[in-house]
N, C-alpha and C positions, 0 to 999 in steps of 0.2 A: 520519413517520420510517420509513426503510427499515432495520430492524434485521436484521443478517446474522451476528451473533456466533455464535449457536447453530448455524447452518448451517456456518460455517467450522470450529467445534470438533467437529462431528459427522463431519468427514472428507469432506463432500460435495465433489465436484469442482466448483470455481468458477473460471470464466475471466474475465479482465479485460484491460484494456490501459492503457497510460500516455498521459496527455494533457499534453503539454509545450509546446503553442503558446499557451496562455492564451486560446484562442478559444472563445466560446460556440457558434459554428456547428459546429466540429468536435466539440465535446462533445455537441451534440444529435445529430449524425450517428452518433457512436459509440454513444450511448445507444439510439438507434432500431435499431441493427444487431443488438442482442440480447445484449450482454455482461452477465454477472451483476454485475460491479462495474467501476468506472472509477477510475483513480488520477489525481487532479489534483496536478500536481507543482509545489510551491512551493519546492523545493530547487534543482533545475536547470532548471526550466521558465521560460517567457517571462513568465508572468503573476504578479500579486500578489493581495492580498486583494480588491481591487475587481473584477479580472477573474474571480476565483474566485466571487464572488457572482453575476455574470452567467452563469457556467457552471452553477452549481447551479440557478439558475432555469431554464436551458435544458433540464436533464435531469429536472426535478421530476416531470413527467407520465409518465415512463417507469419500467420496473421496475428499471433499473440503479441500484445502490447507490453513492453517492459516497464515496470514501475520499480523504483528502488527505495528501500527504507534506509535512510542515513542514520548514523549513530546518535546524532543530537541536532538540535535546532541552531546550527552554526552556519553562517553564510559561506564560509570557505568550503564546507562539505557540499553545500548545494551546487556551487558552480563547478566543482571538480566532477560531480556526477552528471549534471546537466550537459556539460560539454561533450559527454560521451554519446549523447543522442537518445536519451530515455524519454518515455511518454509522460512520466510524472514522477513525483517524489512523495513518499510517505514520511511524515515527521513525527517521531515518538514523543510521548509525554508532554503534550501541549495542554497547559492548565488554565490559560486565561486568554481573553481577547487580545491582549497586548502581545502575548507570545504567538498567537495566530497571525497577527499583523506582521510580526517580524518574519515569520515563515513565508507569508505571501509576498513580502518585499524581496526576500532572497530569491524567489522564483522568477522575478521580472527585471527586465532591463530598465534603466532610467528613461523617463522621469517617474515611471510607475513603481520602480523598485531600486534595488542596489546591486543587481547582478552585473558582474563585469562583462564587457563585450569583447569577444575574440572571433576571429574569422577562421583560423586554421585549426579546426577541431572536427571531431567525428560527426557531431550534430549538423554541421554545415557541409558535409561531404568534403571536409578539409579545404573549404574555400568556395567552390562553385555554387553552392546553394545558400551562401550567407544571406543574401538579400531576402530570399523567400523565407528562410528560417527566422531571421530577425523580425520580419513583418508579422509572423504568425505566433511566435513563441509566447509573448505575453498573454495572448488571448486563448491559446490552445493547449498549453501545458497544464497537466492535472495536478492540483495541490491537495494532498490528503493529510489531515491532522489527526493524530491519534488521541482518543479519549480513554484515559487509563486510570483516572483517579477520582476520588470523591470531590476534590477541589474543582476539577474540570466539569463534573456534572453540575456543580453549583453555578457555573458560568456558561452553560450551554448556549443560551440565546445570544450572548455576546460573542462567543466563538463562531457560531453559525452565521452571524450577521456580517462577519468580516469579508469585505470584498476581496475576491481572489482565493478564498477558501472554498473548495468544491465538495469534499467528502469529509464527514466526521466518521472516523473509523475506530470502532471499539476494540481495545485490547482486552479480551474478556478475563484472562487470568490476572493481569495487573489490576484491573478494575475490581475483581472479586477480593483480592488481597487488601486493596485500599478500603473497600467497604466492610472489611472484617469478616468476610465469608469466603475464605480461600478455596478456590477451585470448586465452588458450588454454583454452577451455571444456572441451575433451576431455582436457586434461592430467591425469595420474594424481593429482597433488596437489589439483587442483580437484575432481575426481570423488570423491576420498576425503573431502574436506571436506563436500561435498554429502551424502554418505552419513551422515556424523556428525550433520549437522543433522537429517535425517529420524529417525535413531535417538533423538536427544535429545527431539525433539517427540513421538514415540510413547511414550517413557518417561514424559513429563510430561502426556500427554493434550492436546497442543497441535497446531496445524496447521503444516505446512511450506509455505512459499511461495517463489516465485522469478520473476524476469523472464527470458523466453527470446526469441530473435530469429528462430527458424525452427520449422517443423513437426518437423524431425529432433530439435532440442533438446527440443521439447515432449514427444515420445515418450520421450526419455531420462529426463527428470525425472519423468514420470508413472510410469515403471517403477521409479524409485528410491523413490517414495512421496510426492512433492510433490502437493498437492491444491489449493492456493490460488495459481493460476498466471496470470501476465500474459504476453501475447505482443505484442511490438511497441509502436508509439506512433503518435500522429497525425502527428507531425513526420517520423518515419521513413517512413510510408506516402507522405506528400506528396513527400519528397525522391526516393524510389525511383520513384514514378509519373511525376513531372515529368521525371526523367532518361530514363525509358523513352520518353516522348513526344518528347523532343528527339532521341533515337536514331532513332525512326521518321521524324521530319522529315529527319534527316541522310541516311537511306537513300533518300529520295525527292527529293533536290535535283536 
């Protein structure tokens, strides 16, 4: 297991990227590129649990920690992914402290939570590592809740204070839409919301995370105090570079 919770909570600068193609090949390429963590996207990505298994196997021998964004705050989805041996889970669209508590509970075995206990799964090396995994999972798995709405911004202190929530991760596009400034990262309303996220995280001893699309945005969020940051995606890189190749061909017709 690649435990990264303590690193994230310590405020260490940790860089990742999103993987939304469902491809084990691009996952392997990203892992070998040197990212601290990789986000396997089961909410908006192309793959499902079968593709996820192949992706996790592709990055197993690398230092990159696998984090999975599930499609919804549903305990069934948590345990199906956790049993595959991931380092953490990202939960989309968390709007309140109560929703954050449900996510934290789904991440943990009883009595701290409601996760079902099983021995014969990938997380436990199919049995031999069960005791070690069981003893560490509740305290070492990383729980990331996404802040994507105006409603969530209004309950930031409550969400950040939930025991077991480690990272408040901004979905910048969803948040901008909710704030009425679609896709305007530099708008004052969006920037004010980002500053509030960082403030709430610092107050509660949690990490602030976000997805950015450029180096300029990266510098901006780092200055604000975000430390758990993803830049780009495998799909985005492929679209951009393929279009660049077509442009080159067009210039040489």
